[in-house]
mmCIF entry with sequence, helices, sheets and N, C-alpha, C, O atoms, coordinates in Angstrom:
data_MODEL
# 
_entry.id   MODEL 
# 
_entity.id                         1 
_entity.type                       polymer 
_entity.pdbx_number_of_molecules   1 
# 
_entity_poly.entity_id                      1 
_entity_poly.type                           'polypeptide(L)' 
_entity_poly.nstd_linkage                   no 
_entity_poly.nstd_monomer                   no 
_entity_poly.pdbx_seq_one_letter_code       
;(UNK)(UNK)(UNK)(UNK)(UNK)(UNK)(UNK)(UNK)(UNK)(UNK)(UNK)(UNK)(UNK)(UNK)(UNK)(UNK)
(UNK)(UNK)(UNK)(UNK)(UNK)(UNK)(UNK)(UNK)(UNK)(UNK)(UNK)(UNK)(UNK)(UNK)(UNK)(UNK)
(UNK)(UNK)(UNK)(UNK)(UNK)(UNK)(UNK)(UNK)(UNK)(UNK)(UNK)(UNK)(UNK)(UNK)
;
_entity_poly.pdbx_seq_one_letter_code_can   XXXXXXXXXXXXXXXXXXXXXXXXXXXXXXXXXXXXXXXXXXXXXX 
_entity_poly.pdbx_strand_id                 A 
# 
loop_
_entity_poly_seq.entity_id 
_entity_poly_seq.num 
_entity_poly_seq.mon_id 
_entity_poly_seq.hetero 
1 1  UNK n 
1 2  UNK n 
1 3  UNK n 
1 4  UNK n 
1 5  UNK n 
1 6  UNK n 
1 7  UNK n 
1 8  UNK n 
1 9  UNK n 
1 10 UNK n 
1 11 UNK n 
1 12 UNK n 
1 13 UNK n 
1 14 UNK n 
1 15 UNK n 
1 16 UNK n 
1 17 UNK n 
1 18 UNK n 
1 19 UNK n 
1 20 UNK n 
1 21 UNK n 
1 22 UNK n 
1 23 UNK n 
1 24 UNK n 
1 25 UNK n 
1 26 UNK n 
1 27 UNK n 
1 28 UNK n 
1 29 UNK n 
1 30 UNK n 
1 31 UNK n 
1 32 UNK n 
1 33 UNK n 
1 34 UNK n 
1 35 UNK n 
1 36 UNK n 
1 37 UNK n 
1 38 UNK n 
1 39 UNK n 
1 40 UNK n 
1 41 UNK n 
1 42 UNK n 
1 43 UNK n 
1 44 UNK n 
1 45 UNK n 
1 46 UNK n 
# 
_struct_asym.id          A 
_struct_asym.entity_id   1 
# 
_struct_conf.conf_type_id            HELX_P 
_struct_conf.id                      HELX_P1 
_struct_conf.pdbx_PDB_helix_id       AA1 
_struct_conf.beg_label_comp_id       UNK 
_struct_conf.beg_label_asym_id       A 
_struct_conf.beg_label_seq_id        32 
_struct_conf.pdbx_beg_PDB_ins_code   ? 
_struct_conf.end_label_comp_id       UNK 
_struct_conf.end_label_asym_id       A 
_struct_conf.end_label_seq_id        45 
_struct_conf.pdbx_end_PDB_ins_code   ? 
_struct_conf.beg_auth_comp_id        UNK 
_struct_conf.beg_auth_asym_id        A 
_struct_conf.beg_auth_seq_id         32 
_struct_conf.end_auth_comp_id        UNK 
_struct_conf.end_auth_asym_id        A 
_struct_conf.end_auth_seq_id         45 
_struct_conf.pdbx_PDB_helix_class    1 
_struct_conf.details                 ? 
_struct_conf.pdbx_PDB_helix_length   14 
# 
_struct_conf_type.id          HELX_P 
_struct_conf_type.criteria    ? 
_struct_conf_type.reference   ? 
# 
_struct_sheet.id               AA1 
_struct_sheet.type             ? 
_struct_sheet.number_strands   2 
_struct_sheet.details          ? 
# 
_struct_sheet_order.sheet_id     AA1 
_struct_sheet_order.range_id_1   1 
_struct_sheet_order.range_id_2   2 
_struct_sheet_order.offset       ? 
_struct_sheet_order.sense        anti-parallel 
# 
loop_
_struct_sheet_range.sheet_id 
_struct_sheet_range.id 
_struct_sheet_range.beg_label_comp_id 
_struct_sheet_range.beg_label_asym_id 
_struct_sheet_range.beg_label_seq_id 
_struct_sheet_range.pdbx_beg_PDB_ins_code 
_struct_sheet_range.end_label_comp_id 
_struct_sheet_range.end_label_asym_id 
_struct_sheet_range.end_label_seq_id 
_struct_sheet_range.pdbx_end_PDB_ins_code 
_struct_sheet_range.beg_auth_comp_id 
_struct_sheet_range.beg_auth_asym_id 
_struct_sheet_range.beg_auth_seq_id 
_struct_sheet_range.end_auth_comp_id 
_struct_sheet_range.end_auth_asym_id 
_struct_sheet_range.end_auth_seq_id 
AA1 1 UNK A 2  ? UNK A 3  ? UNK A 2  UNK A 3  
AA1 2 UNK A 10 ? UNK A 11 ? UNK A 10 UNK A 11 
# 
loop_
_atom_site.group_PDB 
_atom_site.id 
_atom_site.type_symbol 
_atom_site.label_atom_id 
_atom_site.label_alt_id 
_atom_site.label_comp_id 
_atom_site.label_asym_id 
_atom_site.label_entity_id 
_atom_site.label_seq_id 
_atom_site.pdbx_PDB_ins_code 
_atom_site.Cartn_x 
_atom_site.Cartn_y 
_atom_site.Cartn_z 
_atom_site.occupancy 
_atom_site.B_iso_or_equiv 
_atom_site.pdbx_formal_charge 
_atom_site.auth_seq_id 
_atom_site.auth_comp_id 
_atom_site.auth_asym_id 
_atom_site.auth_atom_id 
_atom_site.pdbx_PDB_model_num 
ATOM 1   N N  . UNK A 1 1  ? -2.166  11.721  1.432   1.00 0.00 ? 1  UNK A N  1 
ATOM 2   C CA . UNK A 1 1  ? -2.068  11.919  0.003   1.00 0.00 ? 1  UNK A CA 1 
ATOM 3   C C  . UNK A 1 1  ? -1.590  10.616  -0.641  1.00 0.00 ? 1  UNK A C  1 
ATOM 4   O O  . UNK A 1 1  ? -0.631  9.998   -0.177  1.00 0.00 ? 1  UNK A O  1 
ATOM 5   N N  . UNK A 1 2  ? -2.259  10.215  -1.697  1.00 0.00 ? 2  UNK A N  1 
ATOM 6   C CA . UNK A 1 2  ? -1.892  9.012   -2.442  1.00 0.00 ? 2  UNK A CA 1 
ATOM 7   C C  . UNK A 1 2  ? -1.439  9.450   -3.826  1.00 0.00 ? 2  UNK A C  1 
ATOM 8   O O  . UNK A 1 2  ? -2.104  10.258  -4.474  1.00 0.00 ? 2  UNK A O  1 
ATOM 9   N N  . UNK A 1 3  ? -0.318  8.923   -4.277  1.00 0.00 ? 3  UNK A N  1 
ATOM 10  C CA . UNK A 1 3  ? 0.195   9.265   -5.595  1.00 0.00 ? 3  UNK A CA 1 
ATOM 11  C C  . UNK A 1 3  ? -0.096  8.141   -6.583  1.00 0.00 ? 3  UNK A C  1 
ATOM 12  O O  . UNK A 1 3  ? 0.041   6.962   -6.258  1.00 0.00 ? 3  UNK A O  1 
ATOM 13  N N  . UNK A 1 4  ? -0.495  8.517   -7.779  1.00 0.00 ? 4  UNK A N  1 
ATOM 14  C CA . UNK A 1 4  ? -0.784  7.557   -8.843  1.00 0.00 ? 4  UNK A CA 1 
ATOM 15  C C  . UNK A 1 4  ? 0.519   6.923   -9.321  1.00 0.00 ? 4  UNK A C  1 
ATOM 16  O O  . UNK A 1 4  ? 1.506   7.621   -9.553  1.00 0.00 ? 4  UNK A O  1 
ATOM 17  N N  . UNK A 1 5  ? 0.519   5.608   -9.467  1.00 0.00 ? 5  UNK A N  1 
ATOM 18  C CA . UNK A 1 5  ? 1.720   4.912   -9.936  1.00 0.00 ? 5  UNK A CA 1 
ATOM 19  C C  . UNK A 1 5  ? 1.910   5.049   -11.436 1.00 0.00 ? 5  UNK A C  1 
ATOM 20  O O  . UNK A 1 5  ? 2.996   4.776   -11.947 1.00 0.00 ? 5  UNK A O  1 
ATOM 21  N N  . UNK A 1 6  ? 0.873   5.468   -12.151 1.00 0.00 ? 6  UNK A N  1 
ATOM 22  C CA . UNK A 1 6  ? 0.978   5.616   -13.601 1.00 0.00 ? 6  UNK A CA 1 
ATOM 23  C C  . UNK A 1 6  ? 1.447   7.013   -13.994 1.00 0.00 ? 6  UNK A C  1 
ATOM 24  O O  . UNK A 1 6  ? 2.386   7.155   -14.777 1.00 0.00 ? 6  UNK A O  1 
ATOM 25  N N  . UNK A 1 7  ? 0.788   8.056   -13.448 1.00 0.00 ? 7  UNK A N  1 
ATOM 26  C CA . UNK A 1 7  ? 1.100   9.421   -13.883 1.00 0.00 ? 7  UNK A CA 1 
ATOM 27  C C  . UNK A 1 7  ? 1.721   10.286  -12.795 1.00 0.00 ? 7  UNK A C  1 
ATOM 28  O O  . UNK A 1 7  ? 2.222   11.373  -13.082 1.00 0.00 ? 7  UNK A O  1 
ATOM 29  N N  . UNK A 1 8  ? 1.696   9.818   -11.548 1.00 0.00 ? 8  UNK A N  1 
ATOM 30  C CA . UNK A 1 8  ? 2.304   10.556  -10.452 1.00 0.00 ? 8  UNK A CA 1 
ATOM 31  C C  . UNK A 1 8  ? 1.440   11.644  -9.838  1.00 0.00 ? 8  UNK A C  1 
ATOM 32  O O  . UNK A 1 8  ? 1.908   12.381  -8.971  1.00 0.00 ? 8  UNK A O  1 
ATOM 33  N N  . UNK A 1 9  ? 0.199   11.761  -10.263 1.00 0.00 ? 9  UNK A N  1 
ATOM 34  C CA . UNK A 1 9  ? -0.691  12.798  -9.745  1.00 0.00 ? 9  UNK A CA 1 
ATOM 35  C C  . UNK A 1 9  ? -1.036  12.551  -8.282  1.00 0.00 ? 9  UNK A C  1 
ATOM 36  O O  . UNK A 1 9  ? -1.121  11.407  -7.835  1.00 0.00 ? 9  UNK A O  1 
ATOM 37  N N  . UNK A 1 10 ? -1.233  13.646  -7.538  1.00 0.00 ? 10 UNK A N  1 
ATOM 38  C CA . UNK A 1 10 ? -1.663  13.556  -6.147  1.00 0.00 ? 10 UNK A CA 1 
ATOM 39  C C  . UNK A 1 10 ? -3.157  13.285  -6.113  1.00 0.00 ? 10 UNK A C  1 
ATOM 40  O O  . UNK A 1 10 ? -3.922  13.867  -6.882  1.00 0.00 ? 10 UNK A O  1 
ATOM 41  N N  . UNK A 1 11 ? -3.565  12.398  -5.215  1.00 0.00 ? 11 UNK A N  1 
ATOM 42  C CA . UNK A 1 11 ? -4.970  12.051  -5.041  1.00 0.00 ? 11 UNK A CA 1 
ATOM 43  C C  . UNK A 1 11 ? -5.293  12.036  -3.560  1.00 0.00 ? 11 UNK A C  1 
ATOM 44  O O  . UNK A 1 11 ? -4.409  11.856  -2.723  1.00 0.00 ? 11 UNK A O  1 
ATOM 45  N N  . UNK A 1 12 ? -6.572  12.227  -3.240  1.00 0.00 ? 12 UNK A N  1 
ATOM 46  C CA . UNK A 1 12 ? -7.016  12.172  -1.847  1.00 0.00 ? 12 UNK A CA 1 
ATOM 47  C C  . UNK A 1 12 ? -6.779  10.774  -1.287  1.00 0.00 ? 12 UNK A C  1 
ATOM 48  O O  . UNK A 1 12 ? -6.753  9.799   -2.038  1.00 0.00 ? 12 UNK A O  1 
ATOM 49  N N  . UNK A 1 13 ? -6.607  10.675  0.018   1.00 0.00 ? 13 UNK A N  1 
ATOM 50  C CA . UNK A 1 13 ? -6.364  9.385   0.668   1.00 0.00 ? 13 UNK A CA 1 
ATOM 51  C C  . UNK A 1 13 ? -7.471  8.374   0.404   1.00 0.00 ? 13 UNK A C  1 
ATOM 52  O O  . UNK A 1 13 ? -7.212  7.171   0.350   1.00 0.00 ? 13 UNK A O  1 
ATOM 53  N N  . UNK A 1 14 ? -8.700  8.849   0.241   1.00 0.00 ? 14 UNK A N  1 
ATOM 54  C CA . UNK A 1 14 ? -9.827  7.937   0.027   1.00 0.00 ? 14 UNK A CA 1 
ATOM 55  C C  . UNK A 1 14 ? -10.187 7.751   -1.446  1.00 0.00 ? 14 UNK A C  1 
ATOM 56  O O  . UNK A 1 14 ? -11.220 7.157   -1.755  1.00 0.00 ? 14 UNK A O  1 
ATOM 57  N N  . UNK A 1 15 ? -9.350  8.248   -2.355  1.00 0.00 ? 15 UNK A N  1 
ATOM 58  C CA . UNK A 1 15 ? -9.622  8.127   -3.790  1.00 0.00 ? 15 UNK A CA 1 
ATOM 59  C C  . UNK A 1 15 ? -9.529  6.675   -4.238  1.00 0.00 ? 15 UNK A C  1 
ATOM 60  O O  . UNK A 1 15 ? -8.687  5.915   -3.760  1.00 0.00 ? 15 UNK A O  1 
ATOM 61  N N  . UNK A 1 16 ? -10.408 6.302   -5.165  1.00 0.00 ? 16 UNK A N  1 
ATOM 62  C CA . UNK A 1 16 ? -10.423 4.949   -5.707  1.00 0.00 ? 16 UNK A CA 1 
ATOM 63  C C  . UNK A 1 16 ? -9.721  4.920   -7.059  1.00 0.00 ? 16 UNK A C  1 
ATOM 64  O O  . UNK A 1 16 ? -9.041  3.951   -7.394  1.00 0.00 ? 16 UNK A O  1 
ATOM 65  N N  . UNK A 1 17 ? -9.893  6.001   -7.838  1.00 0.00 ? 17 UNK A N  1 
ATOM 66  C CA . UNK A 1 17 ? -9.233  6.134   -9.135  1.00 0.00 ? 17 UNK A CA 1 
ATOM 67  C C  . UNK A 1 17 ? -8.499  7.467   -9.184  1.00 0.00 ? 17 UNK A C  1 
ATOM 68  O O  . UNK A 1 17 ? -8.856  8.402   -8.468  1.00 0.00 ? 17 UNK A O  1 
ATOM 69  N N  . UNK A 1 18 ? -7.482  7.554   -10.019 1.00 0.00 ? 18 UNK A N  1 
ATOM 70  C CA . UNK A 1 18 ? -6.694  8.770   -10.176 1.00 0.00 ? 18 UNK A CA 1 
ATOM 71  C C  . UNK A 1 18 ? -7.539  9.881   -10.796 1.00 0.00 ? 18 UNK A C  1 
ATOM 72  O O  . UNK A 1 18 ? -8.264  9.651   -11.764 1.00 0.00 ? 18 UNK A O  1 
ATOM 73  N N  . UNK A 1 19 ? -7.440  11.089  -10.232 1.00 0.00 ? 19 UNK A N  1 
ATOM 74  C CA . UNK A 1 19 ? -8.207  12.223  -10.743 1.00 0.00 ? 19 UNK A CA 1 
ATOM 75  C C  . UNK A 1 19 ? -7.689  12.697  -12.096 1.00 0.00 ? 19 UNK A C  1 
ATOM 76  O O  . UNK A 1 19 ? -8.423  13.340  -12.847 1.00 0.00 ? 19 UNK A O  1 
ATOM 77  N N  . UNK A 1 20 ? -6.442  12.389  -12.413 1.00 0.00 ? 20 UNK A N  1 
ATOM 78  C CA . UNK A 1 20 ? -5.851  12.855  -13.667 1.00 0.00 ? 20 UNK A CA 1 
ATOM 79  C C  . UNK A 1 20 ? -6.000  11.844  -14.799 1.00 0.00 ? 20 UNK A C  1 
ATOM 80  O O  . UNK A 1 20 ? -6.460  12.198  -15.884 1.00 0.00 ? 20 UNK A O  1 
ATOM 81  N N  . UNK A 1 21 ? -5.615  10.584  -14.561 1.00 0.00 ? 21 UNK A N  1 
ATOM 82  C CA . UNK A 1 21 ? -5.610  9.604   -15.655 1.00 0.00 ? 21 UNK A CA 1 
ATOM 83  C C  . UNK A 1 21 ? -6.673  8.520   -15.524 1.00 0.00 ? 21 UNK A C  1 
ATOM 84  O O  . UNK A 1 21 ? -6.912  7.779   -16.477 1.00 0.00 ? 21 UNK A O  1 
ATOM 85  N N  . UNK A 1 22 ? -7.321  8.411   -14.354 1.00 0.00 ? 22 UNK A N  1 
ATOM 86  C CA . UNK A 1 22 ? -8.410  7.457   -14.180 1.00 0.00 ? 22 UNK A CA 1 
ATOM 87  C C  . UNK A 1 22 ? -8.006  6.035   -13.835 1.00 0.00 ? 22 UNK A C  1 
ATOM 88  O O  . UNK A 1 22 ? -8.870  5.166   -13.713 1.00 0.00 ? 22 UNK A O  1 
ATOM 89  N N  . UNK A 1 23 ? -6.719  5.776   -13.676 1.00 0.00 ? 23 UNK A N  1 
ATOM 90  C CA . UNK A 1 23 ? -6.280  4.423   -13.338 1.00 0.00 ? 23 UNK A CA 1 
ATOM 91  C C  . UNK A 1 23 ? -6.686  4.099   -11.892 1.00 0.00 ? 23 UNK A C  1 
ATOM 92  O O  . UNK A 1 23 ? -6.713  4.977   -11.030 1.00 0.00 ? 23 UNK A O  1 
ATOM 93  N N  . UNK A 1 24 ? -6.997  2.827   -11.648 1.00 0.00 ? 24 UNK A N  1 
ATOM 94  C CA . UNK A 1 24 ? -7.391  2.400   -10.305 1.00 0.00 ? 24 UNK A CA 1 
ATOM 95  C C  . UNK A 1 24 ? -6.219  2.546   -9.343  1.00 0.00 ? 24 UNK A C  1 
ATOM 96  O O  . UNK A 1 24 ? -5.092  2.166   -9.660  1.00 0.00 ? 24 UNK A O  1 
ATOM 97  N N  . UNK A 1 25 ? -6.493  3.094   -8.175  1.00 0.00 ? 25 UNK A N  1 
ATOM 98  C CA . UNK A 1 25 ? -5.478  3.269   -7.143  1.00 0.00 ? 25 UNK A CA 1 
ATOM 99  C C  . UNK A 1 25 ? -5.590  2.120   -6.159  1.00 0.00 ? 25 UNK A C  1 
ATOM 100 O O  . UNK A 1 25 ? -6.255  2.239   -5.130  1.00 0.00 ? 25 UNK A O  1 
ATOM 101 N N  . UNK A 1 26 ? -4.942  1.012   -6.473  1.00 0.00 ? 26 UNK A N  1 
ATOM 102 C CA . UNK A 1 26 ? -5.001  -0.166  -5.615  1.00 0.00 ? 26 UNK A CA 1 
ATOM 103 C C  . UNK A 1 26 ? -4.259  0.063   -4.327  1.00 0.00 ? 26 UNK A C  1 
ATOM 104 O O  . UNK A 1 26 ? -3.228  0.735   -4.301  1.00 0.00 ? 26 UNK A O  1 
ATOM 105 N N  . UNK A 1 27 ? -4.779  -0.491  -3.266  1.00 0.00 ? 27 UNK A N  1 
ATOM 106 C CA . UNK A 1 27 ? -4.123  -0.414  -1.963  1.00 0.00 ? 27 UNK A CA 1 
ATOM 107 C C  . UNK A 1 27 ? -3.378  -1.717  -1.743  1.00 0.00 ? 27 UNK A C  1 
ATOM 108 O O  . UNK A 1 27 ? -3.948  -2.801  -1.860  1.00 0.00 ? 27 UNK A O  1 
ATOM 109 N N  . UNK A 1 28 ? -2.118  -1.600  -1.429  1.00 0.00 ? 28 UNK A N  1 
ATOM 110 C CA . UNK A 1 28 ? -1.301  -2.783  -1.205  1.00 0.00 ? 28 UNK A CA 1 
ATOM 111 C C  . UNK A 1 28 ? -0.972  -2.859  0.275   1.00 0.00 ? 28 UNK A C  1 
ATOM 112 O O  . UNK A 1 28 ? -0.459  -1.902  0.856   1.00 0.00 ? 28 UNK A O  1 
ATOM 113 N N  . UNK A 1 29 ? -1.268  -3.991  0.876   1.00 0.00 ? 29 UNK A N  1 
ATOM 114 C CA . UNK A 1 29 ? -0.913  -4.197  2.275   1.00 0.00 ? 29 UNK A CA 1 
ATOM 115 C C  . UNK A 1 29 ? -0.229  -5.551  2.403   1.00 0.00 ? 29 UNK A C  1 
ATOM 116 O O  . UNK A 1 29 ? -0.431  -6.448  1.586   1.00 0.00 ? 29 UNK A O  1 
ATOM 117 N N  . UNK A 1 30 ? 0.566   -5.674  3.423   1.00 0.00 ? 30 UNK A N  1 
ATOM 118 C CA . UNK A 1 30 ? 1.282   -6.928  3.636   1.00 0.00 ? 30 UNK A CA 1 
ATOM 119 C C  . UNK A 1 30 ? 0.304   -8.019  4.030   1.00 0.00 ? 30 UNK A C  1 
ATOM 120 O O  . UNK A 1 30 ? -0.603  -7.773  4.825   1.00 0.00 ? 30 UNK A O  1 
ATOM 121 N N  . UNK A 1 31 ? 0.470   -9.222  3.491   1.00 0.00 ? 31 UNK A N  1 
ATOM 122 C CA . UNK A 1 31 ? -0.406  -10.325 3.873   1.00 0.00 ? 31 UNK A CA 1 
ATOM 123 C C  . UNK A 1 31 ? -0.201  -10.674 5.343   1.00 0.00 ? 31 UNK A C  1 
ATOM 124 O O  . UNK A 1 31 ? 0.894   -10.493 5.876   1.00 0.00 ? 31 UNK A O  1 
ATOM 125 N N  . UNK A 1 32 ? -1.244  -11.174 6.002   1.00 0.00 ? 32 UNK A N  1 
ATOM 126 C CA . UNK A 1 32 ? -1.146  -11.472 7.441   1.00 0.00 ? 32 UNK A CA 1 
ATOM 127 C C  . UNK A 1 32 ? 0.000   -12.402 7.796   1.00 0.00 ? 32 UNK A C  1 
ATOM 128 O O  . UNK A 1 32 ? 0.615   -12.237 8.849   1.00 0.00 ? 32 UNK A O  1 
ATOM 129 N N  . UNK A 1 33 ? 0.305   -13.378 6.945   1.00 0.00 ? 33 UNK A N  1 
ATOM 130 C CA . UNK A 1 33 ? 1.370   -14.326 7.272   1.00 0.00 ? 33 UNK A CA 1 
ATOM 131 C C  . UNK A 1 33 ? 2.729   -13.659 7.355   1.00 0.00 ? 33 UNK A C  1 
ATOM 132 O O  . UNK A 1 33 ? 3.595   -14.138 8.087   1.00 0.00 ? 33 UNK A O  1 
ATOM 133 N N  . UNK A 1 34 ? 2.950   -12.558 6.624   1.00 0.00 ? 34 UNK A N  1 
ATOM 134 C CA . UNK A 1 34 ? 4.252   -11.897 6.684   1.00 0.00 ? 34 UNK A CA 1 
ATOM 135 C C  . UNK A 1 34 ? 4.449   -11.219 8.032   1.00 0.00 ? 34 UNK A C  1 
ATOM 136 O O  . UNK A 1 34 ? 5.567   -11.174 8.545   1.00 0.00 ? 34 UNK A O  1 
ATOM 137 N N  . UNK A 1 35 ? 3.368   -10.689 8.612   1.00 0.00 ? 35 UNK A N  1 
ATOM 138 C CA . UNK A 1 35 ? 3.462   -10.078 9.934   1.00 0.00 ? 35 UNK A CA 1 
ATOM 139 C C  . UNK A 1 35 ? 3.725   -11.149 10.987  1.00 0.00 ? 35 UNK A C  1 
ATOM 140 O O  . UNK A 1 35 ? 4.492   -10.926 11.923  1.00 0.00 ? 35 UNK A O  1 
ATOM 141 N N  . UNK A 1 36 ? 3.086   -12.319 10.834  1.00 0.00 ? 36 UNK A N  1 
ATOM 142 C CA . UNK A 1 36 ? 3.298   -13.409 11.780  1.00 0.00 ? 36 UNK A CA 1 
ATOM 143 C C  . UNK A 1 36 ? 4.737   -13.898 11.718  1.00 0.00 ? 36 UNK A C  1 
ATOM 144 O O  . UNK A 1 36 ? 5.348   -14.180 12.749  1.00 0.00 ? 36 UNK A O  1 
ATOM 145 N N  . UNK A 1 37 ? 5.274   -13.997 10.515  1.00 0.00 ? 37 UNK A N  1 
ATOM 146 C CA . UNK A 1 37 ? 6.652   -14.457 10.350  1.00 0.00 ? 37 UNK A CA 1 
ATOM 147 C C  . UNK A 1 37 ? 7.613   -13.466 11.001  1.00 0.00 ? 37 UNK A C  1 
ATOM 148 O O  . UNK A 1 37 ? 8.550   -13.862 11.694  1.00 0.00 ? 37 UNK A O  1 
ATOM 149 N N  . UNK A 1 38 ? 7.374   -12.177 10.774  1.00 0.00 ? 38 UNK A N  1 
ATOM 150 C CA . UNK A 1 38 ? 8.236   -11.155 11.336  1.00 0.00 ? 38 UNK A CA 1 
ATOM 151 C C  . UNK A 1 38 ? 8.214   -11.228 12.863  1.00 0.00 ? 38 UNK A C  1 
ATOM 152 O O  . UNK A 1 38 ? 9.254   -11.081 13.506  1.00 0.00 ? 38 UNK A O  1 
ATOM 153 N N  . UNK A 1 39 ? 7.051   -11.450 13.436  1.00 0.00 ? 39 UNK A N  1 
ATOM 154 C CA . UNK A 1 39 ? 6.926   -11.560 14.886  1.00 0.00 ? 39 UNK A CA 1 
ATOM 155 C C  . UNK A 1 39 ? 7.744   -12.753 15.381  1.00 0.00 ? 39 UNK A C  1 
ATOM 156 O O  . UNK A 1 39 ? 8.414   -12.658 16.409  1.00 0.00 ? 39 UNK A O  1 
ATOM 157 N N  . UNK A 1 40 ? 7.695   -13.868 14.662  1.00 0.00 ? 40 UNK A N  1 
ATOM 158 C CA . UNK A 1 40 ? 8.454   -15.049 15.043  1.00 0.00 ? 40 UNK A CA 1 
ATOM 159 C C  . UNK A 1 40 ? 9.948   -14.817 14.986  1.00 0.00 ? 40 UNK A C  1 
ATOM 160 O O  . UNK A 1 40 ? 10.683  -15.305 15.844  1.00 0.00 ? 40 UNK A O  1 
ATOM 161 N N  . UNK A 1 41 ? 10.410  -14.080 13.987  1.00 0.00 ? 41 UNK A N  1 
ATOM 162 C CA . UNK A 1 41 ? 11.828  -13.782 13.867  1.00 0.00 ? 41 UNK A CA 1 
ATOM 163 C C  . UNK A 1 41 ? 12.301  -12.910 15.019  1.00 0.00 ? 41 UNK A C  1 
ATOM 164 O O  . UNK A 1 41 ? 13.407  -13.096 15.526  1.00 0.00 ? 41 UNK A O  1 
ATOM 165 N N  . UNK A 1 42 ? 11.468  -11.956 15.439  1.00 0.00 ? 42 UNK A N  1 
ATOM 166 C CA . UNK A 1 42 ? 11.841  -11.091 16.553  1.00 0.00 ? 42 UNK A CA 1 
ATOM 167 C C  . UNK A 1 42 ? 11.981  -11.894 17.839  1.00 0.00 ? 42 UNK A C  1 
ATOM 168 O O  . UNK A 1 42 ? 12.866  -11.624 18.650  1.00 0.00 ? 42 UNK A O  1 
ATOM 169 N N  . UNK A 1 43 ? 11.102  -12.888 18.026  1.00 0.00 ? 43 UNK A N  1 
ATOM 170 C CA . UNK A 1 43 ? 11.173  -13.720 19.219  1.00 0.00 ? 43 UNK A CA 1 
ATOM 171 C C  . UNK A 1 43 ? 12.444  -14.560 19.226  1.00 0.00 ? 43 UNK A C  1 
ATOM 172 O O  . UNK A 1 43 ? 13.019  -14.807 20.286  1.00 0.00 ? 43 UNK A O  1 
ATOM 173 N N  . UNK A 1 44 ? 12.888  -15.001 18.048  1.00 0.00 ? 44 UNK A N  1 
ATOM 174 C CA . UNK A 1 44 ? 14.083  -15.839 17.951  1.00 0.00 ? 44 UNK A CA 1 
ATOM 175 C C  . UNK A 1 44 ? 15.365  -15.027 18.073  1.00 0.00 ? 44 UNK A C  1 
ATOM 176 O O  . UNK A 1 44 ? 16.323  -15.446 18.722  1.00 0.00 ? 44 UNK A O  1 
ATOM 177 N N  . UNK A 1 45 ? 15.368  -13.856 17.437  1.00 0.00 ? 45 UNK A N  1 
ATOM 178 C CA . UNK A 1 45 ? 16.602  -13.091 17.334  1.00 0.00 ? 45 UNK A CA 1 
ATOM 179 C C  . UNK A 1 45 ? 16.658  -11.883 18.264  1.00 0.00 ? 45 UNK A C  1 
ATOM 180 O O  . UNK A 1 45 ? 17.647  -11.150 18.281  1.00 0.00 ? 45 UNK A O  1 
ATOM 181 N N  . UNK A 1 46 ? 15.602  -11.682 19.031  1.00 0.00 ? 46 UNK A N  1 
ATOM 182 C CA . UNK A 1 46 ? 15.608  -10.628 20.022  1.00 0.00 ? 46 UNK A CA 1 
ATOM 183 C C  . UNK A 1 46 ? 15.416  -9.291  19.479  1.00 0.00 ? 46 UNK A C  1 
ATOM 184 O O  . UNK A 1 46 ? 15.403  -8.316  20.230  1.00 0.00 ? 46 UNK A O  1 
# 
């Protein structure tokens, strides 16, 4: 379930726009470099 950041409506996981208000449901993911940095920190700090 994906929730709209504008109106809070529940939307299907594969929805592109909100069923209630029509705003685009952007998918936010961490950039690849942040995962690489995190991996490096784990190697340094255990």
